[in-house]
C-alpha positions as a printed Julia matrix, in Angstrom:
209×3 Matrix{Float64}:
  -0.28    0.03    0.0
   1.44    3.52   -0.92
   1.87    5.59    1.86
  -0.17    8.86    2.62
   1.93   11.45    1.06
   2.64    9.46   -1.85
  -1.27    9.07   -2.37
  -2.87   12.22   -1.09
  -5.34   13.74   -3.46
  -7.47   17.06   -4.15
 -11.07   16.83   -3.32
 -12.21   17.29   -6.92
  -9.88   13.9    -7.68
 -10.9    11.98   -4.94
 -14.56   12.63   -5.76
 -13.99   11.93   -9.93
 -11.92    8.71   -8.99
 -14.18    7.37   -6.27
 -15.72    4.11   -7.19
 -17.91    1.24   -5.6
 -15.27   -1.43   -5.08
 -16.79   -5.05   -4.64
 -13.61   -7.05   -5.13
 -10.71   -6.66   -2.76
  -6.81   -7.9    -2.33
  -6.03   -9.94    0.63
  -4.17   -7.25    1.9
  -4.7    -6.05    5.35
  -5.65   -2.22    6.11
  -3.52   -1.34    9.25
  -4.94   -0.02   12.09
  -3.28    3.51   11.93
  -5.16    4.2     8.16
  -8.49    2.86    9.83
  -8.25    5.4    12.18
  -7.59    8.15    9.87
 -10.65    7.21    8.09
 -12.53    7.67   10.98
 -11.17   10.81   11.7
 -12.32   11.67    8.48
 -15.76   10.67    9.91
 -15.68   12.13   12.92
 -15.32   15.91   11.2
 -18.17   15.75    9.26
 -21.18   18.05    9.5
 -24.43   16.95   11.06
 -27.64   18.47   11.97
 -27.56   20.89   14.97
 -23.92   19.19   15.28
 -25.58   16.09   16.87
 -22.47   13.69   15.57
 -24.89   10.71   16.15
 -22.68    7.96   14.11
 -21.05    5.07   15.61
 -18.9     2.48   14.3
 -17.77   -1.16   14.59
 -14.99   -2.18   13.19
 -14.77   -6.29   11.94
 -11.73   -7.81   11.01
 -12.9   -11.83   11.96
 -13.67  -13.72    9.02
 -16.46  -15.62   10.81
 -18.38  -12.27   11.61
 -17.82  -10.51    8.34
 -19.71  -13.96    7.12
 -22.4   -13.29    9.4
 -22.46   -9.78    7.92
 -22.7   -11.0     4.67
 -25.9   -13.04    5.64
 -27.11  -10.18    7.26
 -26.71   -8.41    3.52
 -28.52  -10.85    1.9
 -25.74  -13.05    0.82
 -23.36  -10.07   -0.47
 -20.31  -12.8    -0.67
 -17.43   -9.5    -1.17
 -18.17   -8.49    2.39
 -16.1   -11.5     3.34
 -13.38  -10.92    0.81
 -12.66   -7.18    2.39
 -10.05   -7.03    5.21
 -11.88   -4.77    7.19
 -15.89   -3.81    7.32
 -17.05   -0.88    9.07
 -20.68   -0.83   10.61
 -22.13    2.61   10.44
 -24.53    3.07   13.13
 -26.85    6.2    14.87
 -27.18    6.4    18.07
 -30.61    6.94   18.96
 -30.82    7.45   23.04
 -28.66   10.63   22.34
 -31.98   12.37   20.45
 -34.29   10.67   22.78
 -32.78   12.07   26.16
 -31.69   15.58   24.26
 -27.96   14.78   24.66
 -27.84   14.92   20.72
 -29.13   18.56   20.24
 -26.11   21.18   19.49
 -28.64   24.29   19.02
 -27.45   25.94   22.11
 -23.88   26.04   21.04
 -24.79   27.12   17.7
 -26.91   30.15   19.59
 -23.65   30.81   21.58
 -21.26   31.2    18.62
 -23.95   33.36   16.81
 -24.63   30.65   14.23
 -28.34   30.97   14.85
 -30.36   33.85   16.5
 -33.67   34.78   17.71
 -36.77   32.45   16.02
 -34.39   30.19   14.45
 -33.14   29.03   17.76
 -36.78   28.54   19.19
 -37.71   26.78   15.81
 -34.93   24.29   16.06
 -35.53   23.7    19.9
 -39.07   22.83   18.85
 -38.05   20.37   16.38
 -35.73   18.63   18.81
 -38.27   18.28   21.3
 -40.52   16.97   18.7
 -37.8    14.27   17.24
 -37.78   12.87   21.31
 -41.43   12.08   20.78
 -40.95   10.01   17.41
 -41.1     6.19   17.52
 -37.68    4.33   17.02
 -38.19    3.93   13.44
 -39.3     6.94   12.51
 -36.23    8.59   14.25
 -33.88    6.37   13.18
 -34.53    6.88    9.28
 -34.52   10.87   10.53
 -31.05   10.88   11.41
 -29.35    8.37    9.1
 -28.77   11.06    6.47
 -26.3    12.4     9.11
 -24.6     8.87    9.08
 -24.34    8.79    5.05
 -22.43   12.1     5.39
 -19.69   10.57    7.39
 -20.01    7.42    5.46
 -18.98    9.4     2.16
 -16.21   11.33    4.25
 -14.74    7.75    5.01
 -15.03    6.72    1.3
 -13.11   10.09   -0.32
 -10.52    9.78    2.47
  -9.63    6.07    1.84
  -8.69    7.14   -1.55
  -5.69    8.69   -0.06
  -4.57    5.59    0.65
  -5.09    3.45   -2.17
  -8.51    1.68   -0.72
 -11.58    1.04   -1.95
 -14.91    1.32   -0.28
 -18.87    0.18   -1.53
 -21.61    1.76    0.39
 -24.02   -1.0     1.38
 -27.57   -0.02    2.93
 -29.16   -3.32    1.22
 -28.99   -5.2     4.99
 -31.53   -6.46    7.28
 -30.4    -3.89   10.21
 -32.42   -6.06   12.99
 -30.05   -9.1    12.3
 -26.89   -6.95   12.15
 -28.18   -5.5    15.88
 -28.85   -9.17   16.77
 -25.24   -9.84   15.61
 -23.85   -7.67   17.61
 -26.41   -8.17   20.92
 -27.07   -4.04   20.61
 -29.97   -2.89   22.24
 -32.72   -0.26   20.21
 -30.5     2.82   20.98
 -28.09    1.65   18.1
 -29.22    1.61   14.51
 -27.28    0.28   11.83
 -27.38    2.39    8.61
 -24.95    0.82    6.36
 -21.64   -1.4     5.7
 -18.74   -0.07    4.23
 -16.06   -3.1     3.23
 -12.65   -1.63    2.9
  -9.79   -2.63    1.14
  -7.06   -2.64   -1.53
  -9.33   -2.94   -4.85
  -8.49   -5.49   -7.44
 -10.66   -4.35  -10.18
 -10.85   -1.0   -11.83
 -14.4    -0.07  -12.51
 -15.09    2.39  -15.36
 -17.3     5.24  -14.17
 -20.94    4.72  -14.44
 -23.02    7.42  -16.59
 -23.75   10.3   -14.79
 -26.8    12.38  -15.66
 -25.67   15.64  -17.3
 -25.41   18.86  -15.02
 -28.51   20.56  -17.11
 -30.64   17.47  -16.28
 -30.27   18.01  -12.48
 -31.31   21.87  -12.69
 -34.9    22.72  -11.82
 -36.3    25.72  -13.52
């Protein structure tokens, strides 16, 4: 694996080169590199600075095989040297710890009426059902996951965002309670494939008149 200084890309290069990788070499990914990826996730933005993401690092072959079963038999999960289980901490929303509205008010990011509106939204979320709340905050975890995918390219690594899984089975696998909601799986490793870029819509097709 190339070292960090040899691989570092501009943001534009990383975005252009990112692919969903489903074939990996057996080479390991060392802990220092994994920590760099998690640090990128830690710095991601989130609604009201709630930072709900939590991560389970999986290296064990037996556990990866179980995760593959939870993901409806996606075999390449077993091939990746590392799999991150990306989760959301639900309890922080239920007990109010996740709200950063007051902090944003203190630094002047929000003032006046908007603070009142956001406080109301935060209280309203605390009354949502587990499923409703889980789906509401999952997008924050997705942002952190994309930080991981882009940072991985600096180390010559490939990733794949996997949402097609049975979240309840993943929770049962690790004996987690309902405070933890599995959002996605991200296998990480050195690619053994170089997929071509998939067709994208033209920019003008994305604009709304």
